[in-house]
C-alpha positions in Angstrom: -35.3 0.5 -22.3 -38.3 1.8 -20.3 -41.1 3.6 -22.2 -41.5 6.6 -19.9 -42.2 9.0 -22.8 -45.0 7.0 -24.3 -48.2 9.0 -25.2 -51.3 8.0 -23.2 -53.3 5.1 -24.7 -56.1 6.3 -27.0 -59.2 7.4 -25.2 -57.4 8.5 -22.0 -56.9 12.1 -22.9 -54.0 14.3 -21.9 -51.2 13.2 -19.5 -51.1 14.2 -15.9 -47.9 14.9 -14.0 -47.5 14.4 -10.3 -45.0 16.5 -8.3 -44.0 14.9 -5.0 -42.4 17.6 -2.8 -43.4 21.2 -3.3 -40.7 23.0 -1.6 -38.8 25.8 -3.2 -37.8 23.9 -6.3 -40.8 21.6 -6.6 -43.3 24.5 -6.4 -41.5 26.4 -9.2 -41.5 23.3 -11.4 -45.2 22.6 -10.6 -46.1 26.2 -11.6 -44.3 25.8 -14.9 -46.0 22.5 -15.6 -49.4 24.0 -14.9 -48.6 27.1 -17.0 -47.9 24.7 -19.9 -51.4 23.4 -19.6 -50.5 19.9 -18.4 -52.7 18.2 -15.8 -51.1 18.4 -12.4 -51.3 16.6 -9.1 -49.2 17.8 -6.1 -48.3 16.2 -2.8 -46.1 17.3 0.0 -45.5 15.8 3.5 -47.0 19.0 4.9 -50.2 19.6 2.9 -50.2 23.3 3.7 -47.1 23.7 1.6 -48.8 22.2 -1.5 -52.1 24.0 -1.1 -51.1 27.2 -2.9 -50.7 25.1 -6.1 -54.5 24.6 -6.1 -54.7 28.3 -7.3 -53.0 27.2 -10.6 -55.2 24.2 -11.1 -53.3 21.5 -9.3 -55.2 18.7 -7.5 -53.6 18.6 -4.1 -53.3 15.0 -2.9 -53.3 13.5 0.6 -50.9 10.7 -0.3 -48.2 10.2 -3.0 -50.1 7.2 -4.3 
């Protein structure tokens, strides 16, 4: 089975979550992730849709990569 729930290797700090697609559902999920104190990166095809998440600490990315 895949190890998607593995903790980060020692020395790398806290995990970061990427949200790809920040429409109605994605934005709400991203805000909850940020409220939990988890590092957050957000991307949307239309950057302006993801920009409001910067207010909650998200790094808004230009590409999904």
